KOLVORO-340183 format. One record per residue (C-alpha): residue in one letter; residue number from 1; x, y, z; chain. Coordinates in Angstrom, 1 decimal. Each point is the difference from the previous one (the first is absolute). Layout:
<pts>
a | NUM | X | Y | Z | A
...
</pts>
This chain:
<pts>
m | 1 | -6.3 | -12.8 | 7.7 | A
l | 2 | 3.7 | 0.6 | -0.6 | A
e | 3 | 2.8 | -1.8 | 2.0 | A
l | 4 | 3.7 | 0.6 | -0.5 | A
k | 5 | 2.0 | -2.5 | 2.0 | A
g | 6 | 3.7 | -0.2 | 0.5 | A
l | 7 | 0.8 | 2.0 | -3.1 | A
y | 8 | 3.7 | 0.7 | -0.9 | A
k | 9 | 1.4 | 1.9 | -3.0 | A
t | 10 | 3.7 | 0.8 | -0.6 | A
f | 11 | 1.3 | 1.9 | -3.0 | A
n | 12 | 3.4 | -0.5 | -1.5 | A
a | 13 | 0.7 | -2.9 | 2.3 | A
g | 14 | 3.7 | -0.9 | 0.4 | A
t | 15 | 1.3 | 3.4 | -1.3 | A
v | 16 | 1.2 | 3.2 | 1.7 | A
n | 17 | -3.4 | 1.5 | -0.9 | A
e | 18 | -2.0 | -2.7 | 1.9 | A
k | 19 | -3.1 | 1.4 | 1.6 | A
r | 20 | -2.6 | -1.9 | 2.0 | A
a | 21 | -3.1 | 1.9 | -0.8 | A
i | 22 | -2.6 | -2.3 | 1.7 | A
n | 23 | 1.1 | -1.8 | 3.2 | A
g | 24 | -2.4 | -2.5 | 1.4 | A
l | 25 | -3.1 | 2.1 | -0.7 | A
d | 26 | -3.3 | -1.2 | 1.5 | A
l | 27 | -3.3 | 1.9 | -0.7 | A
t | 28 | -3.6 | -1.0 | 0.0 | A
l | 29 | -2.9 | 2.1 | -1.4 | A
e | 30 | -3.6 | -0.6 | 0.7 | A
d | 31 | -2.6 | 0.4 | -2.8 | A
g | 32 | -0.8 | 3.7 | -0.4 | A
d | 33 | 3.1 | 1.3 | 1.8 | A
f | 34 | 1.4 | 3.3 | -1.3 | A
v | 35 | 3.6 | 0.0 | 1.1 | A
t | 36 | 2.3 | 3.0 | -0.3 | A
i | 37 | 3.7 | -0.8 | 0.0 | A
i | 38 | 2.8 | 2.3 | 1.0 | A
g | 39 | 3.8 | -0.4 | 0.5 | A
g | 40 | 3.3 | 1.4 | -0.9 | A
n | 41 | 1.7 | -0.3 | -3.4 | A
g | 42 | 1.1 | -3.6 | -0.4 | A
a | 43 | -2.4 | -1.3 | 2.6 | A
g | 44 | -1.5 | -2.5 | -2.5 | A
k | 45 | -3.4 | 1.6 | -0.7 | A
s | 46 | 0.1 | -0.1 | -3.8 | A
t | 47 | 1.9 | -3.3 | 0.0 | A
m | 48 | -2.9 | -1.5 | 2.0 | A
l | 49 | -2.5 | 1.2 | -2.6 | A
n | 50 | 2.2 | -1.4 | -2.8 | A
l | 51 | 0.2 | -3.4 | 1.7 | A
i | 52 | -3.8 | 0.0 | 0.4 | A
s | 53 | -0.6 | 0.9 | -3.6 | A
g | 54 | 2.6 | -2.4 | -1.3 | A
v | 55 | 2.5 | 2.5 | -1.4 | A
f | 56 | 2.7 | -1.7 | 2.0 | A
p | 57 | 0.1 | -3.6 | 1.3 | A
a | 58 | 0.3 | -0.5 | 3.7 | A
d | 59 | 3.2 | -1.7 | 1.3 | A
a | 60 | -2.0 | -1.7 | 2.7 | A
g | 61 | -3.4 | 0.1 | 1.6 | A
t | 62 | -3.6 | -0.1 | -1.2 | A
i | 63 | -2.6 | 2.4 | -1.4 | A
t | 64 | -3.6 | -1.2 | 0.4 | A
l | 65 | -3.0 | 1.9 | -1.5 | A
n | 66 | -3.5 | -1.0 | 1.0 | A
g | 67 | 1.3 | -3.4 | 1.0 | A
v | 68 | 2.0 | -0.6 | -3.2 | A
d | 69 | 3.8 | -0.3 | 0.0 | A
i | 70 | 1.1 | 2.4 | -2.7 | A
t | 71 | 3.7 | 0.0 | 1.0 | A
n | 72 | 1.1 | -1.5 | -3.3 | A
l | 73 | -2.7 | 1.3 | -2.2 | A
p | 74 | 1.3 | 2.1 | -3.0 | A
e | 75 | -0.6 | 3.7 | 0.1 | A
h | 76 | -2.4 | -0.1 | -3.0 | A
k | 77 | -2.2 | -2.6 | 1.7 | A
r | 78 | -0.2 | 2.1 | 3.2 | A
a | 79 | -1.3 | 3.0 | -1.9 | A
r | 80 | -3.5 | -1.3 | 0.0 | A
y | 81 | -0.1 | 0.2 | 3.8 | A
l | 82 | 1.9 | 3.2 | 0.5 | A
g | 83 | -0.3 | 3.7 | -0.8 | A
r | 84 | 3.0 | 2.2 | 0.2 | A
v | 85 | 0.8 | 3.7 | -0.3 | A
f | 86 | 3.6 | 1.2 | -0.2 | A
q | 87 | 1.7 | 3.3 | 1.1 | A
d | 88 | 0.6 | 1.0 | -3.6 | A
p | 89 | -3.2 | 1.2 | -1.8 | A
m | 90 | 1.5 | -1.2 | -3.2 | A
m | 91 | -0.2 | -3.6 | 1.1 | A
g | 92 | -3.1 | -2.0 | -0.1 | A
t | 93 | -1.5 | 1.5 | -3.1 | A
a | 94 | 0.8 | 0.0 | -3.8 | A
a | 95 | 0.7 | 3.6 | -1.0 | A
t | 96 | -0.7 | -0.4 | -3.7 | A
m | 97 | -3.4 | -1.6 | 0.6 | A
g | 98 | -3.3 | 1.7 | 0.8 | A
i | 99 | -1.6 | 0.1 | 3.5 | A
e | 100 | -2.7 | -2.4 | -1.0 | A
e | 101 | 2.6 | -2.4 | -1.5 | A
n | 102 | 2.0 | 0.0 | 3.2 | A
l | 103 | -3.1 | -0.8 | 2.0 | A
a | 104 | -0.9 | -2.8 | -2.5 | A
l | 105 | 3.4 | -1.6 | 0.7 | A
a | 106 | -0.5 | 0.3 | 3.7 | A
n | 107 | -3.6 | -1.4 | -0.3 | A
r | 108 | 1.3 | -3.1 | -1.9 | A
r | 109 | 2.8 | -0.7 | 2.4 | A
g | 110 | 0.4 | -3.7 | 0.5 | A
k | 111 | -2.2 | -0.8 | -3.0 | A
s | 112 | 0.7 | -0.8 | -3.6 | A
r | 113 | 0.1 | 3.6 | -1.2 | A
g | 114 | 0.8 | 2.2 | -3.0 | A
l | 115 | -1.2 | 3.3 | -1.3 | A
a | 116 | -0.6 | -1.5 | -3.5 | A
r | 117 | -3.6 | -0.7 | 1.1 | A
g | 118 | -0.5 | 3.6 | 0.9 | A
i | 119 | -1.7 | 1.5 | 3.0 | A
t | 120 | -3.7 | -0.8 | 0.3 | A
a | 121 | -2.7 | 2.6 | 0.7 | A
q | 122 | -0.6 | -1.6 | 3.4 | A
e | 123 | 3.7 | 0.2 | 0.9 | A
r | 124 | 0.1 | 3.6 | -1.1 | A
t | 125 | -2.9 | 0.9 | 2.3 | A
l | 126 | 1.7 | -1.8 | 2.9 | A
y | 127 | 3.2 | 1.9 | -0.6 | A
k | 128 | -1.8 | 3.3 | -0.2 | A
q | 129 | -1.8 | -0.6 | 3.3 | A
q | 130 | 3.2 | -1.0 | 1.7 | A
l | 131 | 2.0 | 3.0 | -1.3 | A
a | 132 | -2.8 | 2.3 | 1.2 | A
t | 133 | 0.6 | -1.2 | 3.6 | A
l | 134 | 3.5 | 1.6 | -0.1 | A
g | 135 | -1.5 | 3.5 | -0.5 | A
l | 136 | 2.7 | 1.0 | -2.4 | A
g | 137 | -2.0 | 0.3 | -3.2 | A
l | 138 | 1.8 | -3.0 | -1.7 | A
e | 139 | -3.4 | -1.5 | -0.9 | A
a | 140 | -0.2 | 2.7 | -2.7 | A
r | 141 | 3.5 | -0.9 | -1.4 | A
m | 142 | -0.2 | -3.7 | -0.4 | A
t | 143 | 1.8 | -0.1 | -3.3 | A
s | 144 | 2.8 | 2.3 | 1.1 | A
k | 145 | 3.5 | -1.4 | 0.2 | A
v | 146 | 1.1 | -0.7 | 3.6 | A
g | 147 | 3.3 | 1.6 | -0.7 | A
l | 148 | -1.7 | 3.3 | -0.3 | A
l | 149 | -1.4 | -0.1 | 3.6 | A
s | 150 | 1.5 | 1.7 | 3.0 | A
g | 151 | 1.9 | -2.1 | 2.6 | A
g | 152 | -3.0 | 0.2 | 2.4 | A
q | 153 | -2.5 | -1.0 | -2.7 | A
r | 154 | 2.2 | -2.8 | -1.1 | A
q | 155 | 0.5 | -1.3 | 3.6 | A
a | 156 | -3.8 | 0.1 | 0.6 | A
l | 157 | -0.6 | -1.9 | -3.2 | A
t | 158 | 2.7 | -2.6 | 1.0 | A
l | 159 | -1.8 | -0.4 | 3.4 | A
l | 160 | -3.3 | -0.5 | -1.8 | A
m | 161 | 1.6 | -2.6 | -2.3 | A
a | 162 | 1.6 | -1.8 | 3.0 | A
t | 163 | -3.4 | -0.3 | 1.8 | A
l | 164 | -2.3 | -0.4 | -3.0 | A
k | 165 | -0.2 | -3.8 | 0.5 | A
k | 166 | -0.1 | 0.3 | 3.8 | A
p | 167 | 3.4 | -1.8 | 0.7 | A
e | 168 | 0.4 | -2.3 | 3.0 | A
l | 169 | 2.9 | 2.2 | 1.0 | A
l | 170 | 0.8 | 3.6 | -0.9 | A
l | 171 | 3.7 | 1.1 | 0.2 | A
l | 172 | 0.8 | 3.7 | 0.1 | A
d | 173 | 3.7 | 0.8 | -0.2 | A
e | 174 | 0.4 | 3.7 | 1.0 | A
h | 175 | -2.6 | 0.7 | -2.7 | A
t | 176 | -0.3 | 3.7 | 0.9 | A
a | 177 | 3.7 | 0.8 | 0.6 | A
a | 178 | 0.6 | 1.5 | -3.5 | A
l | 179 | -3.0 | 2.3 | 0.1 | A
d | 180 | -0.4 | 3.5 | 1.4 | A
p | 181 | -1.6 | 0.2 | 3.4 | A
k | 182 | -3.5 | 1.1 | -1.2 | A
t | 183 | -0.1 | -2.7 | -2.7 | A
a | 184 | 1.4 | -2.6 | 2.5 | A
d | 185 | -2.8 | 0.8 | 2.4 | A
k | 186 | -2.6 | -0.5 | -2.8 | A
v | 187 | 1.4 | -3.4 | -1.0 | A
l | 188 | 0.2 | -1.1 | 3.7 | A
q | 189 | -3.7 | 1.0 | 0.5 | A
l | 190 | -0.9 | -2.0 | -3.1 | A
t | 191 | 2.0 | -2.9 | 1.3 | A
q | 192 | -1.8 | 0.0 | 3.3 | A
e | 193 | -3.4 | 0.2 | -1.8 | A
i | 194 | 0.7 | -2.9 | -2.3 | A
v | 195 | 1.5 | -2.2 | 2.8 | A
e | 196 | -2.9 | 0.6 | 2.3 | A
r | 197 | -2.7 | -0.3 | -2.8 | A
d | 198 | 1.4 | -3.3 | -1.3 | A
k | 199 | 1.3 | -1.3 | 3.4 | A
l | 200 | 3.4 | -0.6 | -1.5 | A
t | 201 | 2.9 | -1.5 | 2.1 | A
t | 202 | 2.8 | 2.5 | -0.6 | A
l | 203 | 3.7 | 0.6 | 0.8 | A
m | 204 | 1.1 | 3.6 | -0.5 | A
v | 205 | 3.6 | 1.0 | 0.3 | A
t | 206 | 0.6 | 3.6 | 0.9 | A
h | 207 | 2.8 | 2.3 | 1.2 | A
n | 208 | -2.6 | 2.5 | 1.4 | A
m | 209 | -0.7 | -0.7 | 3.6 | A
k | 210 | -3.1 | 2.2 | 0.1 | A
n | 211 | -1.5 | -2.1 | -2.9 | A
a | 212 | 1.0 | -3.2 | 1.7 | A
i | 213 | -1.9 | 1.1 | 3.1 | A
q | 214 | -3.0 | 1.4 | -1.8 | A
y | 215 | -0.7 | -2.8 | -2.4 | A
g | 216 | -0.7 | -3.7 | 0.7 | A
n | 217 | -0.9 | -2.0 | 3.1 | A
r | 218 | 3.5 | -1.3 | 0.6 | A
l | 219 | 3.5 | 1.4 | -0.1 | A
i | 220 | 3.2 | -2.0 | -0.2 | A
m | 221 | 3.6 | 1.2 | 0.2 | A
m | 222 | 2.8 | -1.9 | -1.7 | A
d | 223 | 3.7 | 0.0 | 0.7 | A
a | 224 | 2.8 | -2.2 | -1.3 | A
g | 225 | -2.4 | -2.2 | -1.9 | A
r | 226 | -2.5 | -0.8 | 2.7 | A
v | 227 | -3.0 | 1.5 | 1.8 | A
v | 228 | 1.0 | 1.7 | 3.2 | A
v | 229 | -3.2 | 1.9 | 0.9 | A
d | 230 | -3.6 | -1.1 | -0.7 | A
i | 231 | -2.7 | 2.5 | 1.2 | A
r | 232 | -3.8 | -0.4 | -0.5 | A
g | 233 | -3.3 | 0.9 | 1.5 | A
e | 234 | -0.3 | 2.7 | 2.6 | A
e | 235 | 3.8 | 0.3 | 0.3 | A
k | 236 | 0.2 | 1.0 | -3.6 | A
k | 237 | -2.8 | 2.4 | 0.2 | A
n | 238 | 1.8 | 1.8 | 2.9 | A
l | 239 | 3.4 | 0.0 | -1.7 | A
t | 240 | 1.9 | 3.2 | -0.7 | A
v | 241 | 3.0 | 0.7 | -2.2 | A
r | 242 | 2.0 | 0.6 | 3.2 | A
d | 243 | -0.9 | -3.5 | 1.2 | A
l | 244 | 1.4 | -1.5 | -3.2 | A
l | 245 | 3.2 | 2.1 | 0.2 | A
e | 246 | 0.6 | -1.4 | 3.4 | A
k | 247 | -0.5 | -3.5 | -1.2 | A
f | 248 | 2.1 | 0.6 | -3.1 | A
n | 249 | 3.5 | 0.9 | 1.0 | A
i | 250 | 1.8 | 0.0 | -3.3 | A
e | 251 | 1.4 | 3.4 | -0.9 | A
n | 252 | 0.8 | 1.6 | -3.3 | A
d | 253 | -2.9 | -1.6 | -1.9 | A
r | 254 | -2.3 | 1.9 | -2.3 | A
m | 255 | -2.9 | -1.5 | 1.9 | A
l | 256 | 0.7 | 2.4 | 2.8 | A
l | 257 | -0.5 | 2.9 | -2.4 | A
s | 258 | -3.6 | -1.1 | -0.4 | A
e | 259 | -1.0 | 0.9 | 3.5 | A
</pts>
């Protein structure tokens, strides 16, 4: 479903600040895989998501999605195939627009769109039904400005917007890291429900090893810009945090504080 082959990415090449973020990365996802990604700071996790989504061009290698080479496809053209939720709840939504207006933008992703035509009654019914599945009461606040929502409400809305059109690939970049533990758990539960319901192929970056073990059918560990551990099936089900700590020998990393 997704194939990354021989990917390389270096920042500030030829300067004293040169940093090779992705170093010969190979990764293949099957349709419906829910892959959690862990690794130390600078391991290349977010850079990999940025290469997939087209934020940065790859220096070398190929990115293939459902048999189509998207390596050189501009970011805005990839948007119709991808859904993404960022760490910062302020990203992914328009704060000065209403909840239903934000959902309308997401629903028209990849189409000729504009709010000048307004939101139809049929669309409004759809948005209300989708918001109700979050269990946060947002279906009764559809005209409220998104900037007035709490971080958890906003992140749940962003997750709904990212999956409204059932993307071919869902990218989650530490999307609960900025939330308090209780709210983070709620958003993670919503994530699992949506991914399972819609059978979405998903990549989820996390620094929390317990979450990496609990969610998804596959876990990969990155270091120095490549995959160094790939665990799935029964082995993943039987994993413990201690197992991961033994496999991950980098000290002084905030990931170790998430045990």
